[in-house]
Rosetta silent file (secondary structure, phi, psi, omega in degrees, C-alpha in Angstrom):
SEQUENCE: MSNLGPDAWTDLILEARDTGLLGRLGARLVRHGLLDQVPDAPRRHLDGMARFAAKQHTDVMAEVRRIRDVFGAHGLPVVLMKGAAYVATDSPAAEGRTFEDIDLLVPEARIAEAEAALTAAGWTRPPLTPHDSRYYYEWMHQIPPMVHRERGSLVDVHHNIVPRTAAPRIDARDLLAHAKATPEPGVYALAETDLVIHSAAHLLNEGDFTNGLRDLSDLDLLLRRLLRADPDLVELRRRAKALGFGHPVSWALWLVQETCDTPVGADVPGPRGLVDRAMLASFRRAVLPGTNFAAASARAALYVRGHLLKMPVRLLVPHLLVKAARALGHDEAPG
SCORE:     score description
SCORE:     0.000 S_00000001
   1 L     0.000  -20.739  179.820    0.019   -0.005   -0.020 S_00000001
   2 L   -68.187  -12.831 -179.697    2.961    2.315    0.520 S_00000001
   3 L   -93.084   -4.045 -171.374    3.405    2.305   -3.280 S_00000001
   4 L   -77.251  136.494  177.476   -0.113    3.472   -4.126 S_00000001
   5 L   -94.366  177.095 -176.925   -0.537    6.879   -5.783 S_00000001
   6 H   -56.268  -41.750  178.159   -3.628    9.136   -5.410 S_00000001
   7 H   -66.330  -41.482  179.338   -5.569    7.534   -8.256 S_00000001
   8 H   -67.922  -35.881  176.902   -4.943    4.019   -6.993 S_00000001
   9 H   -64.184  -43.610  174.686   -6.023    5.098   -3.506 S_00000001
  10 H   -54.882  -47.385  179.489   -9.230    6.515   -4.954 S_00000001
  11 H   -63.166  -43.330 -175.632   -9.945    3.240   -6.747 S_00000001
  12 H   -61.588  -50.178 -178.527   -9.088    1.202   -3.620 S_00000001
  13 H   -60.784  -42.366  179.534  -11.468    3.211   -1.365 S_00000001
  14 H   -66.275  -41.562 -178.483  -14.285    3.094   -3.859 S_00000001
  15 H   -70.357  -40.961  179.274  -13.906   -0.684   -4.464 S_00000001
  16 H   -66.185  -36.246  177.637  -13.575   -1.432   -0.771 S_00000001
  17 H   -68.645  -41.148 -176.164  -16.721    0.543   -0.021 S_00000001
  18 H   -64.495  -30.354 -175.525  -18.658   -1.097   -2.920 S_00000001
  19 L   -96.034    0.077  177.192  -17.704   -4.589   -1.712 S_00000001
  20 L    81.336   17.300 -174.090  -18.415   -4.004    1.983 S_00000001
  21 L  -114.329    9.554 -178.885  -14.733   -4.346    2.947 S_00000001
  22 H   -65.383  -41.383  178.435  -13.839   -0.781    3.820 S_00000001
  23 H   -64.977  -37.966 -175.802  -14.380   -1.279    7.545 S_00000001
  24 H   -70.851  -38.658 -178.395  -12.404   -4.520    7.495 S_00000001
  25 H   -65.416  -43.365  179.625   -9.491   -2.912    5.602 S_00000001
  26 H   -64.590  -47.121  178.073   -9.487    0.018    8.060 S_00000001
  27 H   -59.101  -38.715 -179.359   -9.632   -2.215   11.074 S_00000001
  28 H   -70.925  -37.636  176.375   -6.791   -4.369    9.881 S_00000001
  29 H   -63.140  -38.312  176.475   -4.567   -1.316    9.307 S_00000001
  30 H   -64.479  -44.934 -174.657   -5.350   -0.157   12.858 S_00000001
  31 H   -59.868  -39.124 -177.896   -4.553   -3.625   14.291 S_00000001
  32 L   -88.371    8.518  178.507   -1.139   -3.573   12.467 S_00000001
  33 L    60.224   31.933 -177.966   -0.391    0.031   13.517 S_00000001
  34 L  -110.223   -0.071 -173.839   -0.230    1.100    9.887 S_00000001
  35 H   -63.886  -34.946 -179.999   -3.120    3.516    9.550 S_00000001
  36 H   -64.386  -17.037 -179.937   -0.867    6.542   10.219 S_00000001
  37 H   -87.988   -5.367  177.171    1.135    5.698    7.072 S_00000001
  38 L   -84.001  141.361  175.121   -1.955    6.165    4.845 S_00000001
  39 L   -51.104  155.602 -169.482   -2.401    9.539    3.131 S_00000001
  40 H   -58.454  -51.400 -172.178   -4.822   11.901    4.886 S_00000001
  41 H   -61.839  -52.249  178.283   -7.825   11.634    2.472 S_00000001
  42 H   -67.189  -31.024 -178.601   -8.095    7.805    2.265 S_00000001
  43 H   -62.320  -35.305  178.938   -7.165    7.566    5.929 S_00000001
  44 H   -64.673  -39.215  179.976  -10.300    9.535    6.941 S_00000001
  45 H   -70.405  -41.912 -179.200  -12.477    7.042    5.029 S_00000001
  46 H   -68.315  -45.095 -179.543  -10.672    3.978    6.479 S_00000001
  47 H   -64.574  -46.582 -179.396  -10.613    5.296   10.039 S_00000001
  48 H   -60.193  -40.108  178.940  -14.189    6.459    9.879 S_00000001
  49 H   -71.666  -40.666  178.675  -15.546    3.081    8.667 S_00000001
  50 H   -61.897  -39.671  177.951  -13.474    1.169   11.164 S_00000001
  51 H   -65.870  -43.023  178.564  -14.863    3.349   14.008 S_00000001
  52 H   -60.331  -43.403  177.785  -18.341    2.867   12.615 S_00000001
  53 H   -59.651  -45.947 -179.684  -17.936   -0.936   12.555 S_00000001
  54 H   -61.565  -45.912  175.763  -16.687   -0.933   16.176 S_00000001
  55 H   -63.419  -37.410 -179.191  -19.636    1.173   17.315 S_00000001
  56 H   -67.559  -32.253 -179.720  -22.058   -0.984   15.427 S_00000001
  57 H   -67.178  -39.468  176.987  -20.653   -4.088   17.153 S_00000001
  58 H   -64.737  -44.041 -178.264  -21.276   -2.426   20.580 S_00000001
  59 H   -65.310  -42.339 -178.868  -24.893   -1.482   19.543 S_00000001
  60 H   -61.878  -42.877 -179.963  -25.525   -4.993   18.217 S_00000001
  61 H   -67.645  -35.720  172.020  -24.529   -6.677   21.402 S_00000001
  62 H   -61.238  -41.482  178.852  -26.750   -4.293   23.436 S_00000001
  63 H   -70.847  -31.217  173.589  -29.613   -5.275   21.162 S_00000001
  64 H   -62.078  -41.575 -179.392  -28.785   -8.956   21.434 S_00000001
  65 H   -64.494  -38.434  176.803  -29.007   -8.587   25.213 S_00000001
  66 H   -64.110  -43.190  174.753  -32.474   -7.068   24.806 S_00000001
  67 H   -60.521  -45.407  176.570  -33.587   -9.943   22.564 S_00000001
  68 H   -55.588  -39.982  176.142  -32.248  -12.388   25.121 S_00000001
  69 H   -64.103  -44.986  179.561  -34.391  -10.791   27.798 S_00000001
  70 H   -60.336  -53.883 -178.852  -37.499  -10.899   25.483 S_00000001
  71 H   -66.518  -33.757 -179.959  -36.907  -14.487   24.505 S_00000001
  72 H   -62.734  -31.859  177.634  -35.834  -15.572   27.924 S_00000001
  73 L   -68.987  -15.014 -179.568  -39.308  -14.612   29.315 S_00000001
  74 L  -112.933    6.646 -179.081  -40.798  -17.140   26.871 S_00000001
  75 L    70.332   21.502  179.284  -38.178  -19.888   27.267 S_00000001
  76 L   -87.614  140.216  175.007  -36.928  -19.232   23.654 S_00000001
  77 L   -79.355  151.209  174.533  -33.287  -19.772   22.846 S_00000001
  78 L  -108.393  103.695  177.427  -31.090  -17.031   21.415 S_00000001
  79 E  -121.123  114.131 -175.048  -28.873  -18.559   18.702 S_00000001
  80 E   -83.310  150.614  175.496  -26.996  -16.104   16.498 S_00000001
  81 E  -131.199  160.409  169.101  -25.960  -16.518   12.920 S_00000001
  82 H    57.484 -136.663 -169.658  -23.743  -14.617   10.458 S_00000001
  83 H   -58.094  -41.346 -179.669  -22.453  -11.187   11.429 S_00000001
  84 H   -65.220  -35.984  179.240  -23.939  -11.051   14.948 S_00000001
  85 H   -66.316  -41.662  178.989  -22.520  -14.519   15.667 S_00000001
  86 H   -61.149  -38.949  177.779  -19.055  -13.374   14.561 S_00000001
  87 H   -65.093  -47.047 -174.973  -19.252  -10.432   16.932 S_00000001
  88 H   -67.579  -27.174 -176.966  -20.595  -12.401   19.852 S_00000001
  89 L   -99.435    3.718 -177.250  -17.894  -15.126   19.518 S_00000001
  90 L    54.104   44.616  177.462  -15.068  -12.604   18.929 S_00000001
  91 L   -75.465  145.654  172.270  -14.407  -14.296   15.641 S_00000001
  92 H   -53.901  -26.549 -179.866  -11.722  -12.976   13.294 S_00000001
  93 H   -72.042   -7.883  173.193  -14.567  -12.551   10.776 S_00000001
  94 H   -79.496  -12.004 -173.385  -15.928   -9.788   13.010 S_00000001
  95 L   -60.770  113.662  179.076  -12.919   -7.559   12.206 S_00000001
  96 L    66.811    8.140 -171.288  -14.316   -4.444   10.663 S_00000001
  97 L   -76.362  131.543  176.876  -17.478   -6.302    9.655 S_00000001
  98 L  -116.012  151.525  177.580  -20.581   -4.170    9.099 S_00000001
  99 L  -157.086  165.292 -172.683  -24.063   -5.604    8.687 S_00000001
 100 L  -101.776  -17.578 -173.648  -27.659   -4.520    8.549 S_00000001
 101 L  -147.497  168.383  176.938  -29.497   -6.981   10.739 S_00000001
 102 E  -105.024  120.832 -177.029  -29.276   -9.503   13.544 S_00000001
 103 E   -97.060  125.559 -178.092  -29.818  -13.075   12.356 S_00000001
 104 E  -121.695  149.398  173.135  -31.453  -15.551   14.771 S_00000001
 105 E  -119.362  123.992  175.796  -32.203  -19.260   14.538 S_00000001
 106 L  -126.205  159.608  178.133  -35.159  -20.619   16.491 S_00000001
 107 L   -60.614  139.737 -176.845  -36.921  -24.026   16.425 S_00000001
 108 H   -57.610  -37.088 -178.105  -39.386  -24.162   13.615 S_00000001
 109 H   -67.137  -12.562 -174.953  -42.172  -25.296   15.891 S_00000001
 110 H  -118.596   14.380 -177.140  -41.703  -22.062   17.917 S_00000001
 111 H   -63.310  -37.655  177.769  -41.360  -19.502   15.098 S_00000001
 112 H   -67.019  -38.833  178.409  -44.819  -18.047   15.786 S_00000001
 113 H   -62.879  -42.274  179.404  -43.955  -17.594   19.483 S_00000001
 114 H   -61.920  -46.296 -179.350  -40.689  -15.785   18.536 S_00000001
 115 H   -62.031  -43.014 -177.903  -42.592  -13.432   16.215 S_00000001
 116 H   -66.665  -37.823  178.775  -45.274  -12.740   18.804 S_00000001
 117 H   -66.170  -41.031 -179.560  -42.616  -12.043   21.567 S_00000001
 118 H   -70.146  -37.460  176.441  -40.742   -9.620   19.354 S_00000001
 119 H   -59.649  -43.354 -179.478  -44.002   -7.921   18.296 S_00000001
 120 H   -68.105  -23.686 -176.560  -45.020   -7.406   21.942 S_00000001
 121 L   -94.712    3.987  172.476  -41.544   -5.965   22.634 S_00000001
 122 L   113.976   -2.044  177.587  -41.802   -3.337   19.880 S_00000001
 123 E   -89.661  141.397 -179.460  -40.622   -4.990   16.644 S_00000001
 124 E  -129.540  163.867  173.777  -42.927   -4.722   13.635 S_00000001
 125 L  -128.352  153.801  179.436  -43.036   -6.015   10.105 S_00000001
 126 L   -66.974  157.269  175.653  -44.547   -4.295    7.030 S_00000001
 127 L   -59.793  141.682 -175.857  -47.999   -5.318    5.777 S_00000001
 128 L  -111.050  142.327  169.474  -47.721   -8.349    3.490 S_00000001
 129 L   -72.166  164.462  171.624  -49.496   -9.136    0.224 S_00000001
 130 H   -52.285  -42.068 -178.303  -51.023  -12.631   -0.012 S_00000001
 131 H   -68.788  -39.341  177.474  -48.082  -13.701   -2.166 S_00000001
 132 H   -66.632  -33.173  179.221  -45.507  -12.416    0.282 S_00000001
 133 H   -64.509  -46.624  174.858  -47.284  -14.132    3.181 S_00000001
 134 H   -58.550  -44.133 -176.358  -47.058  -17.492    1.273 S_00000001
 135 H   -59.989  -43.254 -178.302  -43.476  -16.731    0.337 S_00000001
 136 H   -83.916  -42.632 -168.495  -42.297  -16.249    3.922 S_00000001
 137 H   -91.237  -14.452 -179.370  -44.610  -18.472    5.935 S_00000001
 138 H  -114.366  -33.900 -168.552  -44.984  -21.436    3.554 S_00000001
 139 H  -105.748  -41.524 -167.406  -41.847  -21.454    1.358 S_00000001
 140 L   -88.954  178.223 -178.278  -38.944  -19.704    3.003 S_00000001
 141 L  -103.247   12.198 -179.917  -36.651  -20.417    6.045 S_00000001
 142 E  -153.152  158.532  174.879  -37.431  -17.191    7.821 S_00000001
 143 L   -85.906  171.549 -179.990  -40.298  -14.895    8.710 S_00000001
 144 L   -60.084  147.882  178.785  -40.385  -11.345    7.303 S_00000001
 145 L   -56.988  141.443  179.297  -37.676   -9.024    8.628 S_00000001
 146 E  -115.865  140.493  179.731  -38.772   -7.098   11.778 S_00000001
 147 E  -122.664  140.354 -178.956  -37.660   -3.598   12.705 S_00000001
 148 E   -79.089  132.063 -170.949  -37.987   -2.030   16.132 S_00000001
 149 L   -68.425  -19.185 -179.685  -40.308    0.964   15.936 S_00000001
 150 L  -107.485  -46.544 -176.010  -38.138    3.131   18.212 S_00000001
 151 L   -88.432  -19.183  179.549  -34.563    1.972   17.863 S_00000001
 152 L    76.433    9.100 -178.826  -34.728    0.872   14.247 S_00000001
 153 L   -72.872  139.213 -176.676  -32.824   -2.354   14.846 S_00000001
 154 E  -101.580  129.972  179.666  -33.528   -5.010   12.199 S_00000001
 155 E  -121.855  129.776  171.217  -34.036   -8.716   13.178 S_00000001
 156 E  -112.307  111.791 -176.997  -34.171  -11.632   10.790 S_00000001
 157 E   -99.993  117.862 -176.662  -35.676  -14.725   12.552 S_00000001
 158 E  -108.135  156.259  167.019  -34.894  -17.974   10.794 S_00000001
 159 L  -114.283   -2.130  176.356  -36.024  -21.558   11.458 S_00000001
 160 L  -161.671  174.806  173.775  -33.433  -22.967    9.035 S_00000001
 161 L  -104.110    1.311  172.452  -30.544  -21.892    6.864 S_00000001
 162 L  -135.158  150.967 -178.922  -32.210  -23.046    3.613 S_00000001
 163 L   -60.735  158.456  176.641  -35.742  -22.564    2.420 S_00000001
 164 L   -59.626  -34.487 -177.116  -38.475  -25.136    2.996 S_00000001
 165 L   -86.495    1.012 -173.608  -38.652  -25.533   -0.777 S_00000001
 166 L   -86.128  159.832  170.654  -34.893  -25.932   -1.328 S_00000001
 167 L  -130.411  134.870   -2.588  -32.817  -29.020   -1.976 S_00000001
 168 L   -78.998  156.378  171.347  -30.944  -30.218   -0.110 S_00000001
 169 L   -84.063  156.674 -179.755  -32.813  -29.754    3.129 S_00000001
 170 L  -124.228  137.067  172.962  -31.027  -29.334    6.421 S_00000001
 171 L   -76.697  100.697 -179.729  -32.342  -30.589    9.838 S_00000001
 172 H   -67.667  -18.455  176.237  -32.168  -27.340   11.765 S_00000001
 173 H   -61.672  -33.787  179.038  -32.667  -29.254   15.017 S_00000001
 174 H   -66.673  -41.435  178.072  -29.140  -30.564   14.409 S_00000001
 175 H   -62.412  -44.231 -179.717  -27.800  -27.013   14.009 S_00000001
 176 H   -65.942  -37.514 -179.375  -29.507  -25.921   17.227 S_00000001
 177 H   -65.785  -27.598 -177.354  -28.262  -28.984   19.085 S_00000001
 178 L   -96.355   -0.632 -178.986  -24.661  -28.133   18.128 S_00000001
 179 L   -60.728  145.342 -175.993  -24.917  -24.384   18.969 S_00000001
 180 E  -111.134  146.423  175.435  -22.182  -23.128   21.347 S_00000001
 181 E   -66.260  144.432  176.772  -22.412  -20.747   24.232 S_00000001
 182 L  -101.952  170.865  174.711  -20.886  -17.317   23.667 S_00000001
 183 L   -59.419  -22.772  178.390  -19.100  -15.118   26.294 S_00000001
 184 L   -79.769  119.265 -173.533  -22.446  -13.282   26.630 S_00000001
 185 L   -58.470  137.683  176.460  -24.557  -15.228   29.232 S_00000001
 186 L    74.435    6.790  179.897  -27.688  -16.881   27.751 S_00000001
 187 L  -120.668  131.966 -176.503  -26.595  -16.204   24.153 S_00000001
 188 E  -119.457  163.824  175.651  -25.517  -18.932   21.740 S_00000001
 189 E  -137.860  159.798  172.379  -24.107  -19.021   18.180 S_00000001
 190 L   -53.228  148.461  174.735  -23.870  -21.680   15.533 S_00000001
 191 L   -61.984  154.257 -176.208  -20.918  -23.963   16.007 S_00000001
 192 H   -49.634  -50.111  178.923  -17.706  -22.914   14.168 S_00000001
 193 H   -60.253  -39.444 -177.614  -18.125  -25.584   11.501 S_00000001
 194 H   -71.516  -33.176  172.975  -21.785  -24.644   11.028 S_00000001
 195 H   -60.802  -41.471  176.198  -20.873  -20.969   10.639 S_00000001
 196 H   -65.545  -44.397 -177.853  -18.566  -21.936    7.721 S_00000001
 197 H   -64.158  -43.935  179.009  -21.219  -24.182    6.162 S_00000001
 198 H   -62.471  -41.640  176.423  -23.856  -21.464    6.519 S_00000001
 199 H   -63.700  -38.356  175.329  -21.517  -18.905    4.970 S_00000001
 200 H   -62.606  -47.903 -178.617  -20.680  -21.227    2.119 S_00000001
 201 H   -60.886  -40.021 -179.969  -24.347  -21.962    1.501 S_00000001
 202 H   -64.119  -45.367 -179.060  -25.196  -18.286    1.602 S_00000001
 203 H   -70.847  -43.956 -169.907  -22.434  -17.306   -0.826 S_00000001
 204 H   -93.813  -20.251 -174.367  -22.711  -20.123   -3.295 S_00000001
 205 H  -113.578   -9.006  178.901  -26.423  -21.052   -3.345 S_00000001
 206 L   -82.254  -26.012  177.158  -28.300  -17.772   -2.890 S_00000001
 207 L    85.413   -0.009  176.920  -27.370  -16.291   -6.193 S_00000001
 208 L  -109.580  114.270 -173.158  -26.790  -12.749   -4.806 S_00000001
 209 L  -106.900   23.667  179.006  -23.207  -11.511   -5.098 S_00000001
 210 L   -53.416  -44.808  179.876  -23.810   -7.959   -3.937 S_00000001
 211 L  -112.531   29.588 -173.544  -21.503   -8.622   -1.013 S_00000001
 212 H   -55.431  -47.809 -179.109  -19.722  -11.619   -2.505 S_00000001
 213 H   -66.166  -37.487  176.139  -16.145  -10.559   -1.867 S_00000001
 214 H   -64.155  -42.149  179.841  -16.962   -9.624    1.712 S_00000001
 215 H   -63.634  -37.634  176.964  -18.649  -13.007    2.203 S_00000001
 216 H   -68.147  -34.801  175.537  -15.605  -14.685    0.709 S_00000001
 217 H   -66.056  -40.462  173.165  -13.378  -12.698    3.073 S_00000001
 218 H   -52.750  -53.469 -178.470  -15.656  -13.925    5.949 S_00000001
 219 H   -58.974  -41.839  178.177  -14.978  -17.496    4.854 S_00000001
 220 H   -58.523  -44.050 -177.912  -11.317  -16.975    4.713 S_00000001
 221 H   -72.424  -38.915  178.493  -11.182  -15.628    8.270 S_00000001
 222 H   -62.948  -42.780 -175.037  -13.568  -18.357    9.662 S_00000001
 223 H   -70.595  -38.840  179.800  -11.483  -21.089    8.025 S_00000001
 224 H   -60.869  -37.730  176.676   -8.144  -19.718    9.261 S_00000001
 225 H   -68.117  -43.043 -177.173   -9.450  -19.961   12.855 S_00000001
 226 H   -62.716  -36.920 -177.001  -10.863  -23.441   12.203 S_00000001
 227 H   -65.604  -22.721 -179.336   -7.511  -24.578   10.690 S_00000001
 228 H   -68.084  -36.964  179.955   -5.701  -23.824   13.945 S_00000001
 229 H   -90.379  -28.483 -174.287   -7.640  -26.572   15.728 S_00000001
 230 L  -138.755   75.997 -175.517   -8.183  -28.889   12.747 S_00000001
 231 L   -51.634  -25.131 -179.666   -5.392  -28.407   10.101 S_00000001
 232 L  -102.927    1.243  176.945   -6.919  -30.932    7.683 S_00000001
 233 L    58.446   37.055 -177.238  -10.525  -29.669    8.189 S_00000001
 234 H   -63.529  -48.451 -174.090  -11.622  -33.216    8.871 S_00000001
 235 H   -67.025  -36.487  178.381  -14.520  -32.235   11.137 S_00000001
 236 H   -64.378  -44.626  179.882  -15.767  -29.555    8.697 S_00000001
 237 H   -65.807  -37.802  178.839  -15.885  -31.972    5.792 S_00000001
 238 H   -65.263  -42.833 -179.670  -17.583  -34.628    7.942 S_00000001
 239 H   -63.711  -42.302  179.678  -20.102  -32.117    9.161 S_00000001
 240 H   -62.184  -46.923 -179.207  -20.807  -30.743    5.684 S_00000001
 241 H   -64.711  -39.391  177.306  -21.355  -34.222    4.310 S_00000001
 242 H   -62.423  -36.505  179.016  -23.671  -35.123    7.205 S_00000001
 243 H   -85.148   -2.601 -179.839  -25.825  -32.010    6.561 S_00000001
 244 L    84.490   19.200 -176.673  -25.890  -32.667    2.824 S_00000001
 245 L  -120.775   32.072 -177.728  -23.674  -29.720    1.897 S_00000001
 246 H   -62.227  -41.944 -172.387  -20.469  -31.503    1.001 S_00000001
 247 H   -75.016  -48.476  176.861  -20.289  -30.189   -2.565 S_00000001
 248 H   -57.280  -36.022 -179.853  -20.979  -26.472   -1.787 S_00000001
 249 H   -68.113  -39.422  174.450  -18.351  -26.574    0.951 S_00000001
 250 H   -57.984  -45.960  179.740  -15.817  -28.139   -1.514 S_00000001
 251 H   -60.867  -42.410  178.413  -16.544  -25.353   -3.925 S_00000001
 252 H   -61.740  -40.661  176.841  -16.135  -22.789   -1.132 S_00000001
 253 H   -64.913  -46.525  178.185  -12.753  -24.264   -0.179 S_00000001
 254 H   -56.542  -51.684 -177.562  -11.505  -24.252   -3.791 S_00000001
 255 H   -61.603  -43.938 -178.342  -12.686  -20.639   -4.234 S_00000001
 256 H   -71.551  -31.999  179.816  -11.285  -19.257   -0.990 S_00000001
 257 H   -69.201  -46.597  179.418   -7.931  -21.020   -1.588 S_00000001
 258 H   -67.105  -39.500 -170.406   -7.622  -19.500   -5.135 S_00000001
 259 H   -91.379  -37.901 -174.958   -8.890  -16.052   -4.264 S_00000001
 260 H  -110.122   -1.123 -177.650   -7.642  -15.443   -0.691 S_00000001
 261 L    59.941   34.954  175.257   -4.712  -17.921   -0.608 S_00000001
 262 L   -70.293  130.572 -175.042   -6.368  -19.616    2.426 S_00000001
 263 L   -79.477   68.986 -174.705   -4.292  -22.572    3.447 S_00000001
 264 L   -70.943   -8.680  173.921   -7.093  -25.123    3.328 S_00000001
 265 L   101.722  153.132 -179.181   -4.650  -28.029    3.049 S_00000001
 266 L   -73.933  -15.116  179.778   -3.431  -30.466    0.536 S_00000001
 267 L   -76.898  -10.952  179.698   -6.044  -32.987    1.485 S_00000001
 268 L   -80.333  117.746 -178.525   -8.858  -30.914   -0.090 S_00000001
 269 L   -68.165  147.951  177.208   -9.444  -32.407   -3.514 S_00000001
 270 L   -78.231  178.287  177.781   -9.512  -30.170   -6.541 S_00000001
 271 L   -51.223  136.983 -173.390  -12.387  -29.816   -9.004 S_00000001
 272 L   -90.573   -6.591 -176.415  -13.461  -33.210  -10.065 S_00000001
 273 L  -176.030 -175.986 -176.438  -14.614  -32.541  -13.627 S_00000001
 274 H   -59.177  -42.169 -176.707  -15.654  -30.080  -16.275 S_00000001
 275 H   -63.951  -45.698  179.501  -18.774  -29.006  -14.371 S_00000001
 276 H   -60.695  -41.478  176.878  -16.877  -28.361  -11.166 S_00000001
 277 H   -63.265  -40.771  179.537  -14.210  -26.342  -13.021 S_00000001
 278 H   -68.245  -41.010  178.873  -16.860  -24.287  -14.857 S_00000001
 279 H   -65.018  -42.270  177.224  -18.751  -23.606  -11.624 S_00000001
 280 H   -57.746  -45.068  177.180  -15.505  -22.521   -9.894 S_00000001
 281 H   -59.525  -43.310 -176.016  -14.697  -20.164  -12.788 S_00000001
 282 H   -66.359  -43.221  175.377  -18.203  -18.716  -12.645 S_00000001
 283 H   -57.890  -42.125 -176.294  -18.045  -18.149   -8.859 S_00000001
 284 H   -65.229  -45.954 -179.846  -14.647  -16.476   -9.162 S_00000001
 285 H   -62.329  -36.836 -175.856  -15.946  -14.067  -11.894 S_00000001
 286 H   -72.543  -36.866 -174.047  -19.112  -13.355   -9.834 S_00000001
 287 H   -78.794  -40.708 -179.569  -17.320  -12.667   -6.565 S_00000001
 288 L   -72.827  144.264 -179.581  -14.507  -10.433   -7.743 S_00000001
 289 L   -60.880  149.843  178.281  -15.292   -6.785   -8.478 S_00000001
 290 L   152.948  149.413 -178.548  -15.833   -6.016  -12.123 S_00000001
 291 L  -128.938   21.771  178.554  -18.613   -5.073  -14.546 S_00000001
 292 L   -74.589  174.861 -173.479  -17.277   -6.708  -17.753 S_00000001
 293 H   -65.200  -39.260 -178.308  -19.396   -9.040  -19.815 S_00000001
 294 H   -61.989  -47.359 -177.848  -17.878  -12.233  -18.308 S_00000001
 295 H   -66.614  -45.935 -179.815  -18.581  -11.091  -14.732 S_00000001
 296 H   -64.733  -35.347  177.716  -22.179   -9.936  -15.603 S_00000001
 297 H   -68.168  -42.522 -178.512  -22.908  -13.213  -17.379 S_00000001
 298 H   -62.369  -46.537  179.829  -21.589  -15.275  -14.512 S_00000001
 299 H   -63.564  -36.919  178.099  -23.693  -13.345  -11.979 S_00000001
 300 H   -63.318  -46.397 -177.770  -26.823  -13.596  -14.158 S_00000001
 301 H   -64.927  -42.616  179.682  -26.372  -17.377  -14.568 S_00000001
 302 H   -70.065  -27.541  173.725  -25.664  -17.864  -10.811 S_00000001
 303 H   -65.835  -48.177  177.662  -28.688  -15.735   -9.951 S_00000001
 304 H   -60.639  -44.854  177.267  -30.924  -18.048  -11.991 S_00000001
 305 H   -56.265  -48.988 -179.801  -29.183  -21.096  -10.436 S_00000001
 306 H   -55.306  -46.373  179.348  -29.803  -19.683   -6.963 S_00000001
 307 H   -64.138  -40.860 -179.295  -33.510  -19.283   -7.587 S_00000001
 308 H   -65.662  -35.593  174.528  -33.767  -22.836   -9.063 S_00000001
 309 H   -65.949  -37.132 -172.291  -32.032  -24.168   -5.907 S_00000001
 310 H   -76.438  -36.543 -174.655  -34.357  -22.163   -3.699 S_00000001
 311 L  -146.184  141.704  175.321  -37.658  -23.061   -5.259 S_00000001
 312 L   -66.937  159.253 -173.818  -39.092  -25.629   -7.669 S_00000001
 313 H   -55.190  -39.436 -177.805  -40.096  -24.395  -11.104 S_00000001
 314 H   -61.785  -24.891  174.059  -43.843  -24.672  -10.323 S_00000001
 315 H   -95.474  -34.466 -173.820  -43.355  -22.063   -7.528 S_00000001
 316 H   -66.747  -43.041 -176.679  -40.528  -20.150   -9.074 S_00000001
 317 H   -61.543  -51.819  178.065  -42.294  -19.062  -12.272 S_00000001
 318 H   -60.229  -36.714 -179.590  -45.300  -17.506  -10.575 S_00000001
 319 H   -64.754  -43.767  179.463  -42.968  -15.860   -8.032 S_00000001
 320 H   -67.950  -30.330  175.176  -40.840  -14.261  -10.757 S_00000001
 321 H   -68.482  -37.340  173.286  -43.960  -13.096  -12.584 S_00000001
 322 H   -59.558  -46.142 -177.462  -45.125  -11.362   -9.337 S_00000001
 323 H   -66.002  -39.250  178.141  -41.703   -9.717   -9.071 S_00000001
 324 H   -62.118  -44.042 -178.560  -41.824   -8.667  -12.732 S_00000001
 325 H   -61.992  -39.329  176.790  -45.301   -7.184  -12.262 S_00000001
 326 H   -64.384  -43.415  179.061  -44.040   -5.210   -9.211 S_00000001
 327 H   -60.608  -26.389  177.614  -41.087   -3.881  -11.229 S_00000001
 328 L   -91.555    3.208  179.642  -43.684   -2.568  -13.750 S_00000001
 329 L    84.971   15.118  177.809  -45.750   -0.984  -10.998 S_00000001
 330 L  -106.419   93.078 -174.228  -48.505   -3.581  -10.882 S_00000001
 331 L  -112.925  149.240  176.751  -48.575   -4.746   -7.298 S_00000001
 332 L   -82.561  157.359 -178.191  -51.222   -6.766   -5.402 S_00000001
 333 L   -76.804  146.647  174.174  -52.784   -5.179   -2.344 S_00000001
 334 L   -57.147  138.719 -177.899  -51.551   -6.277    1.114 S_00000001
 335 L   -83.809    0.000    0.000  -53.657   -9.123    2.586 S_00000001
């Protein structure tokens, strides 16, 4: 970075902001005592976002404690996923990480209780159309996002990490049974292996690469911590196979090794055929910044793939028609 000129710094700051990595880059420079070596203009952006991320982590944990109190009154568990889990477990993936919501996992049989408890405590959701109601309550793995009417905090309550209509299905009871206590009393997070599996599933199967490079950076940091205890990632691969996510995790390991130089180990097999190599190339183009034809084509193809993994065609086609009608301004009334 000491060799970057003004134009390169401008490009770096813009790209880091677009990919959601500006806070992580700033926090890493602070940790290594290098921020003072950055020119004034980019340093203000890096320092500002690193401070914002640190403040957000404090606010998120305060909100998690409030949720714990609400859920505790109903005997509901507080199990964190994704960004909030990284913060609560002091994971390396929390470094400079910013996020918009707190992701929770609750037993499917108690999802209505969780929604009612949050509603009584001040969280609300927008009115739903009949289609949206079916989408969330019949097909998806989460209820609609809920926002607190005073504090503005956003909560996503899940009962699984993949939709009801997706293949493969995951038994979320297994995820809950393996959840680990965090330093915050009464608050749990997905096990380290399951955080990696969830991150890989979100990155590779959702089809949305808006924050693809940030999510890949999360995977890199999660895996580097996991590698300290399990250098050959034996438990991760065993767990992924048991949950039916062996192939996506293999793709994630190849991708993070190629892109972030993550030392995932010699025992991780390479792509096994033409399809695997083509998929890996598509993921690489989709994740890395760029707006050329190859990148746009890869993202479009993986977006379609993500929807086909999420829903069967008999549900997907009507769903996409509803989305198209909304884009044209023809929306159904809330039910």
